[in-house]
VEXSESE-121494 format. One record per residue: residue in three letters; x, y, z of N, C-alpha, C in turn; residue number from 1. Coordinates in pm, whole numbers, always signed. Each point is the difference from the previous one (the first is absolute). Layout:
% residues N
> ALA  X  Y  Z  X  Y  Z  X  Y  Z  NUM
...
% end
This chain:
% residues 243
> MET  -7382  -28838  -11649  -17  +146  -1  -147  +37  -18  1
> ALA  -69  -72  -92  -142  +32  -23  -81  -19  +127  2
> LEU  +28  -112  +71  -74  -24  +124  +32  +105  +104  3
> PHE  +127  +46  +3  +39  +103  +97  -74  +130  -27  4
> LEU  -4  +41  -129  -69  +124  -33  -150  -12  +25  5
> MET  -58  -119  -29  -141  -20  +29  -26  +11  +149  6
> SER  +92  -56  +80  -16  +6  +145  +6  +143  +49  7
> LEU  +90  +81  -57  +7  +140  +41  -130  +73  -32  8
> GLY  -59  -32  -117  -126  +64  -34  -110  -37  +96  9
> CYS  -9  -130  +33  -101  -45  +96  +23  +64  +136  10
> LEU  +128  +12  +38  +31  +59  +130  -39  +146  +4  11
> ALA  +21  +71  -111  -39  +141  -2  -149  +16  +27  12
> LEU  -81  -84  -65  -144  +9  +23  -35  -41  +142  13
> SER  +59  -109  +48  -33  -48  +134  +36  +103  +105  14
> ALA  +119  +61  -15  +41  +101  +98  -90  +122  -9  15
> TYR  -40  +36  -122  -85  +118  -16  -136  -19  +66  16
> LEU  -45  -124  +10  -130  -29  +59  +12  -48  +144  17
> ALA  +116  +20  +61  +35  -73  +122  -88  +30  +120  18
> LEU  -19  +128  +39  -54  +30  +132  -93  +119  -1  19
> THR  -86  +7  +101  -74  +122  +29  -15  +9  +150  20
> THR  -38  +115  +51  -17  +17  +143  -90  +117  +27  21
> GLN  -34  +22  +126  -83  +112  +40  +85  +104  +69  22
> ALA  -23  +128  -29  +73  +106  +67  -45  +9  +144  23
> ILE  +95  +20  +89  -28  +8  +142  +62  +127  +54  24
> ASP  -77  +78  +76  +52  +121  +61  +96  -36  +112  25
> GLY  +99  +86  +21  +93  -23  +109  +127  -66  -49  26
> SER  +100  -1  +86  +129  -58  -37  +61  -66  +123  27
> PRO  +56  -120  -15  -11  -89  -115  -132  -76  +0  28
> PRO  -34  -72  -110  -125  -75  -7  +11  -132  +74  29
> PRO  -114  -60  +36  +3  -133  +63  +63  -102  -93  30
> LEU  +65  -100  +58  +68  -100  -82  -96  -73  -91  31
> ASP  -124  -28  +48  -92  -76  -84  -43  +78  -123  32
> SER  +23  +131  -2  -28  +77  -121  +113  -12  -100  33
> LEU  +115  -53  +43  +112  -17  -91  -5  -136  -69  34
> THR  -49  -102  +69  -6  -134  -57  -138  -60  +20  35
> PRO  -103  +58  -58  -136  -48  +21  -44  -101  -105  36
> ALA  -118  -58  +26  -68  -78  -103  -112  +89  -54  37
> TRP  +34  +86  -95  -91  +105  -42  -118  -51  -82  38
> GLY  +19  -105  -77  -101  -35  -98  +27  +73  -131  39
> VAL  -86  -19  -95  +23  +55  -133  -87  +122  -22  40
> SER  +44  +85  -91  -77  +119  -33  -82  -20  -126  41
> GLU  +42  -93  -86  -70  -20  -125  +43  -132  -62  42
> VAL  -82  -51  -90  +37  -116  -79  -3  +44  -145  43
> VAL  +116  +2  -63  +9  +57  -134  +94  -85  -84  44
> THR  -7  +21  -131  +95  -62  -91  +116  +96  -22  45
> LYS  +120  -44  +30  +119  +82  -17  +73  -44  -126  46
> HIS  +33  +96  -84  +60  -28  -130  +152  +10  +10  47
> LEU  +64  -113  +29  +145  +0  +10  +65  +42  -131  48
> SER  -62  -37  -111  +58  +30  -130  -50  +131  -59  49
> SER  -54  +89  +83  -52  +128  -48  +110  +82  -65  50
> ASN  -23  +44  -123  +102  +73  -74  +29  +137  +57  51
> ASP  -98  +60  +72  +18  +136  +48  +45  +5  +146  52
> SER  +33  -114  +62  +45  +0  +138  +136  +67  +11  53
> VAL  +12  +96  +91  +126  +70  +18  +107  -94  +55  54
> LEU  -42  -111  +61  +96  -93  +59  +80  -77  -104  55
> ARG  -41  +4  -127  +70  -75  -104  +66  +92  -103  56
> GLN  -7  +130  +18  +49  +93  -100  +150  +25  +13  57
> ASP  +61  +46  -109  +142  +34  -1  +28  +120  +90  58
> PRO  +124  +16  +45  +34  +112  +89  -34  +135  -61  59
> SER  -54  +88  +84  -32  +137  -37  -31  +74  +128  60
> PRO  -1  +133  +0  -37  +74  +122  -138  -39  +52  61
> HIS  -96  -22  -92  -135  -39  +41  +1  -136  +69  62
> VAL  +72  -95  -59  +9  -135  +57  +71  +4  +135  63
> ASP  +108  +77  +7  +75  +8  +126  -84  +61  +111  64
> ALA  -83  +99  -32  -86  +61  +101  -100  -101  +55  65
> ALA  -55  -84  -89  -96  -101  +43  +67  -105  +89  66
> TRP  +118  -44  -39  +72  -99  +80  +44  +61  +134  67
> HIS  +37  +126  +0  +39  +65  +126  -117  +1  +98  68
> LYS  -119  +29  -49  -118  -2  +87  -28  -142  +48  69
> PHE  +9  -95  -89  -28  -140  +30  +97  -57  +103  70
> ALA  +126  +49  -2  +106  -59  +82  +59  +99  +99  71
> ASP  -78  +98  +41  +48  +104  +92  -2  -51  +144  72
> MET  +114  -44  +49  +8  -56  +135  +2  +111  +104  73
> GLY  -96  -2  +90  -6  +97  +108  +39  -64  +132  74
> ILE  +57  +79  +89  +31  -46  +135  -120  +30  +89  75
> ILE  -49  -102  +72  -109  +20  +95  +51  -32  +140  76
> GLY  -75  +42  +101  +42  -18  +138  -78  -108  +72  77
> LEU  +68  -76  +86  -63  -102  +83  +31  +27  +147  78
> THR  -88  -47  +87  +27  +6  +143  +83  -123  +41  79
> LYS  +49  +1  +122  +76  -113  +52  -85  -125  +1  80
> GLU  -128  +14  +40  -89  -116  +6  -21  -60  -139  81
> GLN  -12  +85  -101  -18  -50  -136  +124  -74  -49  82
> VAL  +118  +51  +34  +124  -67  -38  +6  -140  +62  83
> ILE  -39  -10  +125  +1  -130  +69  -99  -96  -67  84
> LYS  -118  +50  -38  -100  -85  -66  +49  -49  -137  85
> LEU  +92  +73  -60  +59  -45  -126  +108  -106  +22  86
> GLY  +29  -32  +126  +103  -98  +30  +140  +58  -2  87
> LYS  +10  +132  +6  +130  +67  -3  +42  +41  +141  88
> ASN  +130  +19  +17  +56  +44  +126  +13  +152  -2  89
> PRO  -76  +73  +81  +10  +147  -1  +140  +50  +26  90
> ALA  +77  -73  +80  +136  +44  +33  +92  +1  -121  91
> ALA  -34  -77  -103  +81  -7  -121  -71  +63  -120  92
> THR  -108  +74  +25  -79  +63  -106  +23  +151  +2  93
> VAL  +14  +58  -118  +36  +142  -12  -115  +90  +43  94
> LEU  +32  +95  +85  -94  +105  +45  +22  +127  -81  95
> ALA  -107  +76  -21  +15  +133  -59  +71  +90  +101  96
> PRO  +100  +77  -42  +68  +90  +92  -97  +104  +56  97
> PRO  +18  +44  +124  -87  +103  +58  -6  +126  -85  98
> SER  +108  +29  -74  +3  +121  -82  -101  -1  -112  99
> TRP  -55  -119  -33  -100  -7  -106  -136  +48  +47  100
> GLY  -18  +11  +130  -126  +52  +51  -118  -93  -10  101
> VAL  +25  -132  +2  -110  -97  -9  -10  -82  +128  102
> GLY  +55  +50  +109  -8  -70  +127  +128  -74  +32  103
> ASN  +11  -42  +125  +120  -67  +47  -6  -152  -13  104
> GLU  -113  -53  -44  -13  -145  -15  -74  -33  -129  105
> THR  +53  +50  -110  -56  -28  -132  +102  -83  -77  106
> TYR  -33  -126  -23  +88  -91  -73  -31  +9  -149  107
> LEU  +103  -13  -82  -15  +22  -144  -31  -131  -73  108
> ALA  -92  +7  -96  -42  -119  -75  -42  +42  -141  109
> GLN  -9  -98  -88  -50  +20  -136  -95  -114  -35  110
> ILE  -89  +26  -95  -96  -100  -46  +66  -86  -107  111
> ASP  -1  -132  +19  +74  -88  -90  -58  +1  -141  112
> ALA  -130  +17  -16  -58  +2  -135  +63  +110  -84  113
> VAL  +21  +118  +60  +59  +111  -74  +150  -25  -19  114
> HIS  +63  -64  +98  +140  -38  -16  +17  -95  -118  115
> LEU  -90  -98  -14  +8  -92  -113  -24  +71  -132  116
> ALA  -90  +98  +0  -22  +80  -121  +127  +77  -35  117
> HIS  +67  +53  +102  +128  +69  -21  +103  -96  -59  118
> CYS  +4  -123  +51  +93  -99  -52  -29  -32  -146  119
> LEU  -127  -17  -33  -38  -28  -138  +42  +115  -91  120
> ASN  -18  +123  +46  +39  +116  -79  +151  +4  -20  121
> SER  +76  -33  +104  +146  -3  -12  +44  -104  -103  122
> MET  -66  -116  +0  +34  -103  -97  -42  +41  -140  123
> ARG  -114  +66  -12  -44  +51  -131  +104  +97  -57  124
> GLN  +49  +89  +84  +98  +98  -46  +132  -63  -40  125
> SER  +25  -122  +49  +129  -65  -24  -8  -112  -104  126
> LEU  -117  -19  -62  -9  -92  -113  +92  +48  -111  127
> HIS  +55  -91  -78  +105  +37  -95  -47  +108  -98  128
> TYR  -127  -2  -39  -48  +98  -97  -38  +133  +66  129
> ASN  -1  +7  +133  -23  +126  +71  +126  +51  +69  130
> PHE  +104  -85  +7  +115  +30  +85  +67  +132  -37  131
> ASN  +30  +21  -126  +72  +121  -40  -83  +127  +22  132
> TYR  -132  -12  -7  -87  +117  +23  +10  +46  +145  133
> TYR  -1  -96  +93  +0  +34  +142  +140  +3  +61  134
> HIS  +93  -75  -60  +133  -9  +59  +107  +23  -107  135
> PRO  +5  +117  -62  +96  +23  -108  +145  -11  +43  136
> ASN  +27  +19  +128  +138  -8  +51  +25  -128  +79  137
> GLY  -88  -98  -15  +13  -122  +77  -50  +20  +142  138
> ILE  +16  -101  +82  -46  +6  +139  +108  -55  +91  139
> PRO  +8  +47  +124  +94  -59  +95  -50  -137  +45  140
> ASN  +91  -79  +53  -40  -134  +45  -101  +5  +113  141
> VAL  -5  +113  +72  -100  +12  +105  -140  -10  -61  142
> TYR  -16  +52  -123  -130  -9  -66  -23  -140  -56  143
> ALA  +108  -63  -48  -13  -138  -46  -44  -90  +115  144
> ALA  +53  +26  +121  -42  -76  +117  -148  +25  +30  145
> HIS  -44  +124  -22  -141  +33  +20  -88  -81  -95  146
> LEU  +44  -15  -125  -78  -77  -96  -5  -148  +38  147
> MET  +110  -53  +53  -2  -138  +47  -99  -17  +114  148
> HIS  -4  +99  +90  -99  -2  +108  -141  +1  -57  149
> CYS  -24  +87  -99  -134  +10  -58  -40  -129  -69  150
> GLN  +93  -61  -71  -28  -127  -66  -44  -104  +102  151
> GLU  +71  -7  +112  -34  -97  +104  -133  +35  +67  152
> ALA  -20  +129  +32  -122  +42  +69  -124  -30  -82  153
> LEU  +6  +29  -130  -115  -25  -87  -26  -150  -15  154
> ALA  +107  -78  -16  -17  -144  -15  -61  -61  +126  155
> LYS  +48  +41  +117  -52  -56  +125  -145  +44  +23  156
> TRP  -34  +124  -40  -138  +45  +14  -93  -82  -88  157
> LEU  +44  -29  -124  -82  -80  -91  -19  -141  +53  158
> MET  +102  -55  +64  -13  -134  +57  -81  +0  +129  159
> CYS  +5  +112  +73  -74  +10  +126  -150  +17  -24  160
> GLN  -35  +82  -100  -140  +27  -31  -25  -24  -149  161
> PRO  +12  -124  -44  -15  -29  -143  -143  +25  -47  162
> SER  -12  +59  -117  -132  +22  -59  -55  -132  -53  163
> MET  -121  -33  +43  -65  -121  -49  -106  +32  -106  164
> ASP  +0  +125  -49  -87  +34  -112  +43  -80  -123  165
> LEU  -95  -37  -82  +28  -80  -118  -23  +81  -126  166
> PHE  +91  -13  -96  -24  +60  -131  -7  -111  -104  167
> THR  -75  +26  -106  -21  -99  -105  +78  +42  -125  168
> PHE  -26  -70  -109  +65  +30  -127  -107  +21  -106  169
> SER  +30  +88  -95  -97  +35  -104  +65  -13  -137  170
> TRP  -88  +0  -102  +46  +13  -138  -12  +147  -37  171
> VAL  +108  +59  -48  +0  +144  -28  +35  +25  -146  172
> GLU  -46  +113  -49  +25  +38  -139  +150  +16  -25  173
> GLY  +46  -51  -113  +139  +16  -39  +95  -100  +63  174
> HIS  -54  -96  +76  +86  -99  +66  -68  -136  -8  175
> ASP  +74  -102  -44  -60  -131  -21  -11  -82  +128  176
> GLY  +90  +19  +93  +1  -82  +120  -79  +61  +115  177
> PRO  -17  -76  +108  -67  +54  +119  +78  +119  +56  178
> PHE  -74  +97  +51  +63  +119  +58  -61  +24  +139  179
> PRO  +83  +29  +101  -53  +16  +137  -95  +118  +12  180
> ASP  -111  -23  +69  -100  +104  +26  +12  +43  +146  181
> PHE  +68  +113  +21  +27  +47  +136  -111  +88  +57  182
> ASP  -112  +13  -71  -112  +80  +53  -76  -84  +101  183
> MET  +35  +17  +127  -56  -82  +107  -92  +82  +89  184
> THR  -105  -63  +50  -88  +64  +97  +61  -17  +138  185
> ARG  +34  +111  +62  +69  -3  +129  -83  +71  +106  186
> LYS  +19  -40  +125  -51  +75  +113  +110  +98  +40  187
> CYS  -25  +127  -22  +107  +100  +8  -18  +97  +116  188
> TRP  +110  +33  +64  +3  +107  +98  +53  +126  -66  189
> ASN  -23  +112  +63  +32  +129  -61  +137  +49  +45  190
> TYR  +97  -8  -90  +137  +40  +33  +11  +150  +23  191
> ASP  -80  +78  -70  +2  +145  +21  -39  +35  +142  192
> ASP  -94  -76  +59  -37  +23  +139  +119  -26  +93  193
> LEU  +78  -101  -31  +119  -29  +80  +98  +117  -4  194
> LEU  +25  +54  -119  +92  +112  -12  -53  +122  +73  195
> GLU  -132  +21  -5  -60  +112  +73  +18  -18  +150  196
> TRP  -24  -122  +48  +18  -29  +143  +145  +21  +42  197
> GLN  +93  -46  -86  +141  +18  +30  +36  +148  +14  198
> ASP  -54  +82  -90  +27  +144  +7  -55  +60  +128  199
> GLU  -117  -46  +43  -61  +54  +122  +82  -34  +125  200
> HIS  +73  -111  -4  +77  -44  +116  +151  +13  -22  201
> ARG  +38  +67  -106  +142  +17  -32  +67  +90  +104  202
> VAL  +125  -33  +35  +80  +88  +84  +46  +115  -90  203
> GLN  -72  +110  +7  +17  +107  -97  +130  +77  +15  204
> THR  +63  -6  +117  +116  +85  +24  +130  -57  -57  205
> ILE  -3  -124  -45  +123  -64  -43  +52  +60  -129  206
> ASN  +132  +13  -11  +63  +36  -126  +131  -78  -12  207
> THR  +60  +5  -118  +118  -82  -26  +114  +33  +95  208
> ALA  +22  +128  +24  +110  +40  +88  -21  -52  +142  209
> GLU  -124  +9  +49  -28  -48  +135  +16  -151  +9  210
> TRP  -44  -70  -104  +14  -146  +0  +148  -40  -1  211
> SER  +80  +67  -84  +141  -33  -10  +76  +31  +128  212
> ALA  -51  +97  +78  +68  +40  +122  -32  -90  +119  213
> MET  -93  -93  -16  -39  -86  +112  +112  -97  +36  214
> VAL  +28  -12  +130  +97  -96  +51  -64  -71  +119  215
> ALA  +45  -122  +25  -55  -78  +111  +43  +61  +132  216
> PRO  -94  +22  +91  +36  +51  +134  +94  -98  +70  217
> GLU  +80  +53  +89  +94  -83  +74  -75  -108  +79  218
> GLY  +50  -123  -9  -61  -111  +72  -112  -69  -75  219
> THR  -31  +44  -123  -108  -62  -77  +34  -145  -36  220
> GLN  -97  -88  +12  +19  -138  -44  +8  -4  -152  221
> ARG  +93  -78  -52  +18  -11  -144  -22  -145  -44  222
> LYS  -72  -16  -112  -20  -132  -58  +120  -34  -88  223
> PRO  +25  -129  -26  +106  -36  -94  -28  +62  -137  224
> ALA  +105  +46  -67  -16  +64  -130  -48  -101  -104  225
> PRO  -104  +31  -77  -48  -92  -104  +92  +2  -120  226
> ILE  -18  -97  -89  +85  -9  -119  -14  +124  -88  227
> LEU  -118  +63  -1  -19  +120  -81  +97  +108  +42  228
> PHE  +21  +18  +131  +94  +101  +48  +141  -34  -44  229
> LYS  +38  -128  +10  +136  -41  -36  +23  +19  -150  230
> GLU  -100  -33  -82  +14  +19  -144  +9  +147  -36  231
> SER  -66  +85  +79  -4  +142  -30  +132  +70  +30  232
> LEU  +91  -65  +72  +126  +64  +35  +89  +20  -121  233
> SER  -20  -80  -106  +79  +15  -121  -55  +115  -82  234
> ARG  +90  +91  -44  -42  +117  -77  +53  -5  -143  235
> THR  +41  -119  -46  +52  -12  -135  -109  +33  -102  236
> PRO  +26  +89  -96  -103  +36  -99  -50  -122  -75  237
> PHE  -127  +4  -37  -65  -111  -70  -71  +57  -121  238
> ASN  +31  -52  -120  -54  +58  -123  -109  -85  -64  239
> GLY  -52  -96  +73  -107  -84  -53  +48  -134  -49  240
> ASN  +132  -22  -1  +55  -127  -44  +86  -60  +111  241
> ARG  -18  -127  +28  +83  -69  +99  +102  -86  -74  242
> SER  +125  +10  +42  +104  -80  -63  +4  -140  +61  243
% end
């Protein structure tokens, strides 16, 4: 459990420092602006153990507002050519409906860094000491399936892009044994710039009702349903305990 909680803390910092980009006029942006080799904006010491970090504080409206900003997933638009460059099949990729007013060939996408931040936030809200605050009436199994997806997504991301930064151990006041020193000098990108870029390219017309009303056009190619979809079919209430 200690290693798991330590990993979540490291992941929070890593995700928070994940990406930056340049704002580009026009819609949609070139694909190379979505997955570039940007370089770093600064070399600084990041204090993982900072006592005043909002990422480690107990639930509150202030904390929730910060996490909402950090994990606010926006829908952006791609062209057919960009979808193909991603290795996807446009015929099986969701298009924005013409009623949204964003063109007849705007494919919908999200930035994975923000998706992973959203996953981390969902897991934070479902930790046993936060569960009753965020889920006083329990959760449906569809949400439990979402957490299983998040657990897998975060683990695979950590294995795909493992941090090779090194931390040492120190002698600290009030403790006789070695204690980990997580204050590491990192080459950091600006996550706030990423969120700003996402807002500039967000499909602004989308709302929950419009998203829920979307159906596949007749003749659309369909991919095999993933396990997440199959797990989500169960609606049995979940109260934080598995029998």
